[in-house]
Jmol script that loads the backbone (N, CA, C; Angstrom):
load data "model"
ATOM      1  N   UNK A   1      47.792  64.482 -47.097  1.00  0.00           N
ATOM      2  CA  UNK A   1      48.288  64.264 -48.444  1.00  0.00           C
ATOM      3  C   UNK A   1      48.272  62.769 -48.739  1.00  0.00           C
ATOM      4  N   UNK A   2      47.789  62.401 -49.895  1.00  0.00           N
ATOM      5  CA  UNK A   2      47.721  60.991 -50.282  1.00  0.00           C
ATOM      6  C   UNK A   2      49.126  60.459 -50.579  1.00  0.00           C
ATOM      7  N   UNK A   3      49.348  59.219 -50.219  1.00  0.00           N
ATOM      8  CA  UNK A   3      50.635  58.582 -50.498  1.00  0.00           C
ATOM      9  C   UNK A   3      50.682  58.224 -51.987  1.00  0.00           C
ATOM     10  N   UNK A   4      51.767  58.643 -52.630  1.00  0.00           N
ATOM     11  CA  UNK A   4      51.932  58.327 -54.050  1.00  0.00           C
ATOM     12  C   UNK A   4      52.577  56.962 -54.180  1.00  0.00           C
ATOM     13  N   UNK A   5      52.076  56.159 -55.122  1.00  0.00           N
ATOM     14  CA  UNK A   5      52.691  54.846 -55.317  1.00  0.00           C
ATOM     15  C   UNK A   5      53.978  54.995 -56.116  1.00  0.00           C
ATOM     16  N   UNK A   6      54.872  54.030 -55.929  1.00  0.00           N
ATOM     17  CA  UNK A   6      56.158  54.073 -56.613  1.00  0.00           C
ATOM     18  C   UNK A   6      55.959  53.992 -58.118  1.00  0.00           C
ATOM     19  N   UNK A   7      56.901  54.592 -58.833  1.00  0.00           N
ATOM     20  CA  UNK A   7      56.758  54.680 -60.287  1.00  0.00           C
ATOM     21  C   UNK A   7      58.144  54.791 -60.911  1.00  0.00           C
ATOM     22  N   UNK A   8      58.355  54.136 -62.031  1.00  0.00           N
ATOM     23  CA  UNK A   8      59.583  54.264 -62.810  1.00  0.00           C
ATOM     24  C   UNK A   8      59.168  54.168 -64.271  1.00  0.00           C
ATOM     25  N   UNK A   9      59.041  55.307 -64.917  1.00  0.00           N
ATOM     26  CA  UNK A   9      58.476  55.386 -66.264  1.00  0.00           C
ATOM     27  C   UNK A   9      59.489  56.025 -67.204  1.00  0.00           C
ATOM     28  N   UNK A  10      59.574  55.510 -68.401  1.00  0.00           N
ATOM     29  CA  UNK A  10      60.360  56.137 -69.458  1.00  0.00           C
ATOM     30  C   UNK A  10      59.384  56.513 -70.563  1.00  0.00           C
ATOM     31  N   UNK A  11      59.405  57.760 -70.969  1.00  0.00           N
ATOM     32  CA  UNK A  11      58.493  58.253 -72.007  1.00  0.00           C
ATOM     33  C   UNK A  11      59.323  58.875 -73.123  1.00  0.00           C
ATOM     34  N   UNK A  12      59.084  58.458 -74.347  1.00  0.00           N
ATOM     35  CA  UNK A  12      59.790  59.026 -75.496  1.00  0.00           C
ATOM     36  C   UNK A  12      58.959  60.131 -76.127  1.00  0.00           C
ATOM     37  N   UNK A  13      59.642  61.192 -76.554  1.00  0.00           N
ATOM     38  CA  UNK A  13      58.990  62.330 -77.185  1.00  0.00           C
ATOM     39  C   UNK A  13      59.655  62.609 -78.532  1.00  0.00           C
ATOM     40  N   UNK A  14      58.905  63.242 -79.421  1.00  0.00           N
ATOM     41  CA  UNK A  14      59.470  63.666 -80.703  1.00  0.00           C
ATOM     42  C   UNK A  14      60.460  64.805 -80.446  1.00  0.00           C
ATOM     43  N   UNK A  15      61.269  65.110 -81.430  1.00  0.00           N
ATOM     44  CA  UNK A  15      62.220  66.219 -81.295  1.00  0.00           C
ATOM     45  C   UNK A  15      61.461  67.518 -81.007  1.00  0.00           C
ATOM     46  N   UNK A  16      60.379  67.761 -81.719  1.00  0.00           N
ATOM     47  CA  UNK A  16      59.596  68.986 -81.525  1.00  0.00           C
ATOM     48  C   UNK A  16      59.068  69.067 -80.093  1.00  0.00           C
ATOM     49  N   UNK A  17      58.509  67.982 -79.571  1.00  0.00           N
ATOM     50  CA  UNK A  17      57.987  67.962 -78.200  1.00  0.00           C
ATOM     51  C   UNK A  17      59.108  68.176 -77.183  1.00  0.00           C
ATOM     52  N   UNK A  18      60.258  67.573 -77.438  1.00  0.00           N
ATOM     53  CA  UNK A  18      61.396  67.716 -76.535  1.00  0.00           C
ATOM     54  C   UNK A  18      61.869  69.163 -76.493  1.00  0.00           C
ATOM     55  N   UNK A  19      61.972  69.794 -77.643  1.00  0.00           N
ATOM     56  CA  UNK A  19      62.387  71.201 -77.713  1.00  0.00           C
ATOM     57  C   UNK A  19      61.410  72.085 -76.944  1.00  0.00           C
ATOM     58  N   UNK A  20      60.117  71.860 -77.116  1.00  0.00           N
ATOM     59  CA  UNK A  20      59.107  72.651 -76.409  1.00  0.00           C
ATOM     60  C   UNK A  20      59.248  72.486 -74.900  1.00  0.00           C
ATOM     61  N   UNK A  21      59.445  71.255 -74.439  1.00  0.00           N
ATOM     62  CA  UNK A  21      59.579  70.999 -73.005  1.00  0.00           C
ATOM     63  C   UNK A  21      60.864  71.612 -72.454  1.00  0.00           C
ATOM     64  N   UNK A  22      61.961  71.488 -73.187  1.00  0.00           N
ATOM     65  CA  UNK A  22      63.219  72.066 -72.729  1.00  0.00           C
ATOM     66  C   UNK A  22      63.159  73.592 -72.666  1.00  0.00           C
ATOM     67  N   UNK A  23      62.460  74.213 -73.607  1.00  0.00           N
ATOM     68  CA  UNK A  23      62.303  75.681 -73.579  1.00  0.00           C
ATOM     69  C   UNK A  23      61.503  76.113 -72.348  1.00  0.00           C
ATOM     70  N   UNK A  24      60.414  75.392 -72.073  1.00  0.00           N
ATOM     71  CA  UNK A  24      59.615  75.719 -70.884  1.00  0.00           C
ATOM     72  C   UNK A  24      60.435  75.510 -69.617  1.00  0.00           C
ATOM     73  N   UNK A  25      61.199  74.409 -69.592  1.00  0.00           N
ATOM     74  CA  UNK A  25      62.052  74.112 -68.446  1.00  0.00           C
ATOM     75  C   UNK A  25      63.080  75.223 -68.233  1.00  0.00           C
ATOM     76  N   UNK A  26      63.745  75.643 -69.299  1.00  0.00           N
ATOM     77  CA  UNK A  26      64.751  76.707 -69.197  1.00  0.00           C
ATOM     78  C   UNK A  26      64.124  77.998 -68.679  1.00  0.00           C
ATOM     79  N   UNK A  27      62.938  78.331 -69.155  1.00  0.00           N
ATOM     80  CA  UNK A  27      62.247  79.534 -68.683  1.00  0.00           C
ATOM     81  C   UNK A  27      61.963  79.444 -67.185  1.00  0.00           C
ATOM     82  N   UNK A  28      61.509  78.290 -66.716  1.00  0.00           N
ATOM     83  CA  UNK A  28      61.227  78.102 -65.295  1.00  0.00           C
ATOM     84  C   UNK A  28      62.508  78.196 -64.463  1.00  0.00           C
ATOM     85  N   UNK A  29      63.583  77.570 -64.930  1.00  0.00           N
ATOM     86  CA  UNK A  29      64.845  77.622 -64.206  1.00  0.00           C
ATOM     87  C   UNK A  29      65.343  79.060 -64.085  1.00  0.00           C
ATOM     88  N   UNK A  30      65.274  79.804 -65.183  1.00  0.00           N
ATOM     89  CA  UNK A  30      65.739  81.200 -65.179  1.00  0.00           C
ATOM     90  C   UNK A  30      64.937  82.080 -64.239  1.00  0.00           C
ATOM     91  N   UNK A  31      63.647  81.838 -64.170  1.00  0.00           N
ATOM     92  CA  UNK A  31      62.772  82.699 -63.365  1.00  0.00           C
ATOM     93  C   UNK A  31      62.579  82.191 -61.935  1.00  0.00           C
ATOM     94  N   UNK A  32      63.163  81.021 -61.616  1.00  0.00           N
ATOM     95  CA  UNK A  32      63.041  80.480 -60.272  1.00  0.00           C
ATOM     96  C   UNK A  32      61.665  79.923 -59.959  1.00  0.00           C
ATOM     97  N   UNK A  33      60.927  79.541 -60.987  1.00  0.00           N
ATOM     98  CA  UNK A  33      59.579  79.001 -60.816  1.00  0.00           C
ATOM     99  C   UNK A  33      59.594  77.475 -60.896  1.00  0.00           C
ATOM    100  N   UNK A  34      58.598  76.810 -60.303  1.00  0.00           N
ATOM    101  CA  UNK A  34      58.503  75.356 -60.443  1.00  0.00           C
ATOM    102  C   UNK A  34      58.172  74.982 -61.885  1.00  0.00           C
ATOM    103  N   UNK A  35      58.576  73.794 -62.269  1.00  0.00           N
ATOM    104  CA  UNK A  35      58.318  73.282 -63.617  1.00  0.00           C
ATOM    105  C   UNK A  35      57.243  72.214 -63.524  1.00  0.00           C
ATOM    106  N   UNK A  36      56.207  72.362 -64.327  1.00  0.00           N
ATOM    107  CA  UNK A  36      55.113  71.387 -64.325  1.00  0.00           C
ATOM    108  C   UNK A  36      55.114  70.650 -65.657  1.00  0.00           C
ATOM    109  N   UNK A  37      55.006  69.316 -65.565  1.00  0.00           N
ATOM    110  CA  UNK A  37      55.039  68.492 -66.768  1.00  0.00           C
ATOM    111  C   UNK A  37      54.137  67.274 -66.552  1.00  0.00           C
ATOM    112  N   UNK A  38      53.525  66.816 -67.628  1.00  0.00           N
ATOM    113  CA  UNK A  38      52.741  65.579 -67.560  1.00  0.00           C
ATOM    114  C   UNK A  38      53.547  64.492 -68.248  1.00  0.00           C
ATOM    115  N   UNK A  39      53.753  63.387 -67.529  1.00  0.00           N
ATOM    116  CA  UNK A  39      54.541  62.273 -68.053  1.00  0.00           C
ATOM    117  C   UNK A  39      53.698  61.012 -67.952  1.00  0.00           C
ATOM    118  N   UNK A  40      53.422  60.409 -69.093  1.00  0.00           N
ATOM    119  CA  UNK A  40      52.651  59.165 -69.153  1.00  0.00           C
ATOM    120  C   UNK A  40      51.385  59.259 -68.314  1.00  0.00           C
ATOM    121  N   UNK A  41      50.656  60.373 -68.474  1.00  0.00           N
ATOM    122  CA  UNK A  41      49.361  60.528 -67.836  1.00  0.00           C
ATOM    123  C   UNK A  41      49.360  61.057 -66.413  1.00  0.00           C
ATOM    124  N   UNK A  42      50.514  61.318 -65.827  1.00  0.00           N
ATOM    125  CA  UNK A  42      50.573  61.856 -64.463  1.00  0.00           C
ATOM    126  C   UNK A  42      51.253  63.214 -64.463  1.00  0.00           C
ATOM    127  N   UNK A  43      50.603  64.182 -63.806  1.00  0.00           N
ATOM    128  CA  UNK A  43      51.186  65.519 -63.682  1.00  0.00           C
ATOM    129  C   UNK A  43      52.239  65.513 -62.585  1.00  0.00           C
ATOM    130  N   UNK A  44      53.399  66.095 -62.904  1.00  0.00           N
ATOM    131  CA  UNK A  44      54.510  66.160 -61.969  1.00  0.00           C
ATOM    132  C   UNK A  44      54.901  67.624 -61.795  1.00  0.00           C
ATOM    133  N   UNK A  45      55.046  68.047 -60.548  1.00  0.00           N
ATOM    134  CA  UNK A  45      55.487  69.400 -60.233  1.00  0.00           C
ATOM    135  C   UNK A  45      56.902  69.330 -59.689  1.00  0.00           C
ATOM    136  N   UNK A  46      57.849  69.878 -60.433  1.00  0.00           N
ATOM    137  CA  UNK A  46      59.245  69.914 -60.019  1.00  0.00           C
ATOM    138  C   UNK A  46      59.468  71.255 -59.330  1.00  0.00           C
ATOM    139  N   UNK A  47      59.750  71.263 -58.024  1.00  0.00           N
ATOM    140  CA  UNK A  47      59.909  72.532 -57.316  1.00  0.00           C
ATOM    141  C   UNK A  47      61.139  73.301 -57.788  1.00  0.00           C
ATOM    142  N   UNK A  48      61.096  74.612 -57.623  1.00  0.00           N
ATOM    143  CA  UNK A  48      62.199  75.464 -58.054  1.00  0.00           C
ATOM    144  C   UNK A  48      63.515  75.090 -57.371  1.00  0.00           C
ATOM    145  N   UNK A  49      63.460  74.557 -56.148  1.00  0.00           N
ATOM    146  CA  UNK A  49      64.677  74.215 -55.404  1.00  0.00           C
ATOM    147  C   UNK A  49      65.187  72.803 -55.633  1.00  0.00           C
ATOM    148  N   UNK A  50      64.642  72.101 -56.616  1.00  0.00           N
ATOM    149  CA  UNK A  50      65.088  70.727 -56.884  1.00  0.00           C
ATOM    150  C   UNK A  50      66.564  70.720 -57.287  1.00  0.00           C
ATOM    151  N   UNK A  51      67.251  69.637 -56.947  1.00  0.00           N
ATOM    152  CA  UNK A  51      68.667  69.476 -57.309  1.00  0.00           C
ATOM    153  C   UNK A  51      68.736  68.905 -58.718  1.00  0.00           C
ATOM    154  N   UNK A  52      69.552  69.529 -59.559  1.00  0.00           N
ATOM    155  CA  UNK A  52      69.693  69.117 -60.956  1.00  0.00           C
ATOM    156  C   UNK A  52      71.036  68.420 -61.140  1.00  0.00           C
ATOM    157  N   UNK A  53      71.023  67.283 -61.854  1.00  0.00           N
ATOM    158  CA  UNK A  53      72.290  66.635 -62.202  1.00  0.00           C
ATOM    159  C   UNK A  53      72.182  66.022 -63.592  1.00  0.00           C
ATOM    160  N   UNK A  54      73.331  65.791 -64.169  1.00  0.00           N
ATOM    161  CA  UNK A  54      73.418  65.155 -65.488  1.00  0.00           C
ATOM    162  C   UNK A  54      74.205  63.868 -65.302  1.00  0.00           C
ATOM    163  N   UNK A  55      73.656  62.789 -65.828  1.00  0.00           N
ATOM    164  CA  UNK A  55      74.259  61.468 -65.662  1.00  0.00           C
ATOM    165  C   UNK A  55      74.633  60.904 -67.038  1.00  0.00           C
ATOM    166  N   UNK A  56      75.814  60.315 -67.129  1.00  0.00           N
ATOM    167  CA  UNK A  56      76.253  59.669 -68.362  1.00  0.00           C
ATOM    168  C   UNK A  56      76.546  58.209 -68.051  1.00  0.00           C
ATOM    169  N   UNK A  57      75.965  57.318 -68.836  1.00  0.00           N
ATOM    170  CA  UNK A  57      76.190  55.887 -68.665  1.00  0.00           C
ATOM    171  C   UNK A  57      76.690  55.294 -69.983  1.00  0.00           C
ATOM    172  N   UNK A  58      77.585  54.322 -69.864  1.00  0.00           N
ATOM    173  CA  UNK A  58      78.084  53.605 -71.036  1.00  0.00           C
ATOM    174  C   UNK A  58      78.122  52.128 -70.695  1.00  0.00           C
ATOM    175  N   UNK A  59      77.551  51.317 -71.592  1.00  0.00           N
ATOM    176  CA  UNK A  59      77.586  49.867 -71.428  1.00  0.00           C
ATOM    177  C   UNK A  59      77.775  49.273 -72.814  1.00  0.00           C
ATOM    178  N   UNK A  60      78.939  48.696 -73.048  1.00  0.00           N
ATOM    179  CA  UNK A  60      79.241  48.167 -74.380  1.00  0.00           C
ATOM    180  C   UNK A  60      79.227  49.296 -75.399  1.00  0.00           C
ATOM    181  N   UNK A  61      78.444  49.133 -76.458  1.00  0.00           N
ATOM    182  CA  UNK A  61      78.383  50.163 -77.499  1.00  0.00           C
ATOM    183  C   UNK A  61      77.221  51.143 -77.275  1.00  0.00           C
ATOM    184  N   UNK A  62      76.509  50.994 -76.162  1.00  0.00           N
ATOM    185  CA  UNK A  62      75.357  51.848 -75.860  1.00  0.00           C
ATOM    186  C   UNK A  62      75.745  52.955 -74.873  1.00  0.00           C
ATOM    187  N   UNK A  63      75.295  54.184 -75.137  1.00  0.00           N
ATOM    188  CA  UNK A  63      75.536  55.297 -74.225  1.00  0.00           C
ATOM    189  C   UNK A  63      74.229  56.021 -73.942  1.00  0.00           C
ATOM    190  N   UNK A  64      74.194  56.655 -72.791  1.00  0.00           N
ATOM    191  CA  UNK A  64      72.978  57.331 -72.357  1.00  0.00           C
ATOM    192  C   UNK A  64      73.354  58.573 -71.563  1.00  0.00           C
ATOM    193  N   UNK A  65      72.635  59.678 -71.797  1.00  0.00           N
ATOM    194  CA  UNK A  65      72.762  60.887 -71.003  1.00  0.00           C
ATOM    195  C   UNK A  65      71.387  61.182 -70.415  1.00  0.00           C
ATOM    196  N   UNK A  66      71.330  61.347 -69.108  1.00  0.00           N
ATOM    197  CA  UNK A  66      70.061  61.652 -68.425  1.00  0.00           C
ATOM    198  C   UNK A  66      70.178  62.999 -67.724  1.00  0.00           C
ATOM    199  N   UNK A  67      69.165  63.820 -67.886  1.00  0.00           N
ATOM    200  CA  UNK A  67      69.041  65.067 -67.150  1.00  0.00           C
ATOM    201  C   UNK A  67      68.035  64.792 -66.037  1.00  0.00           C
ATOM    202  N   UNK A  68      68.444  64.949 -64.797  1.00  0.00           N
ATOM    203  CA  UNK A  68      67.591  64.564 -63.671  1.00  0.00           C
ATOM    204  C   UNK A  68      67.394  65.709 -62.686  1.00  0.00           C
ATOM    205  N   UNK A  69      66.197  65.751 -62.121  1.00  0.00           N
ATOM    206  CA  UNK A  69      65.894  66.633 -60.995  1.00  0.00           C
ATOM    207  C   UNK A  69      65.509  65.730 -59.836  1.00  0.00           C
ATOM    208  N   UNK A  70      66.003  66.048 -58.642  1.00  0.00           N
ATOM    209  CA  UNK A  70      65.650  65.258 -57.464  1.00  0.00           C
ATOM    210  C   UNK A  70      65.199  66.201 -56.364  1.00  0.00           C
ATOM    211  N   UNK A  71      64.160  65.764 -55.630  1.00  0.00           N
ATOM    212  CA  UNK A  71      63.639  66.536 -54.509  1.00  0.00           C
ATOM    213  C   UNK A  71      62.865  65.611 -53.601  1.00  0.00           C
ATOM    214  N   UNK A  72      62.634  66.063 -52.397  1.00  0.00           N
ATOM    215  CA  UNK A  72      61.826  65.336 -51.425  1.00  0.00           C
ATOM    216  C   UNK A  72      60.441  65.953 -51.393  1.00  0.00           C
ATOM    217  N   UNK A  73      59.405  65.118 -51.434  1.00  0.00           N
ATOM    218  CA  UNK A  73      58.042  65.606 -51.263  1.00  0.00           C
ATOM    219  C   UNK A  73      57.807  65.846 -49.779  1.00  0.00           C
ATOM    220  N   UNK A  74      57.242  66.984 -49.477  1.00  0.00           N
ATOM    221  CA  UNK A  74      56.938  67.304 -48.082  1.00  0.00           C
ATOM    222  C   UNK A  74      55.512  66.899 -47.777  1.00  0.00           C
ATOM    223  N   UNK A  75      55.335  66.187 -46.681  1.00  0.00           N
ATOM    224  CA  UNK A  75      53.982  65.775 -46.292  1.00  0.00           C
ATOM    225  C   UNK A  75      53.353  66.870 -45.436  1.00  0.00           C
ATOM    226  N   UNK A  76      52.038  66.925 -45.465  1.00  0.00           N
ATOM    227  CA  UNK A  76      51.309  67.934 -44.696  1.00  0.00           C
ATOM    228  C   UNK A  76      51.203  67.568 -43.244  1.00  0.00           C
TER     229      UNK A  76
END
end "model"
wireframe off; spacefill off
backbone 0.3
color backbone group
């Protein structure tokens, strides 16, 4: 398996695109299937067993909510 280089990308989507992605995500979560998404030109496969968390940050007058999945890639 090729070593993936480190990456930290933020991609903004329209409301319509976000709704479509969240619907697909919810369907995958319900059915126990992996979720596949392309972010800034790279395809990402989120395994069904990934850990899900919600993060809330506040700094001054700015607030942020992040929905995150975390998992370890298994090497061959």
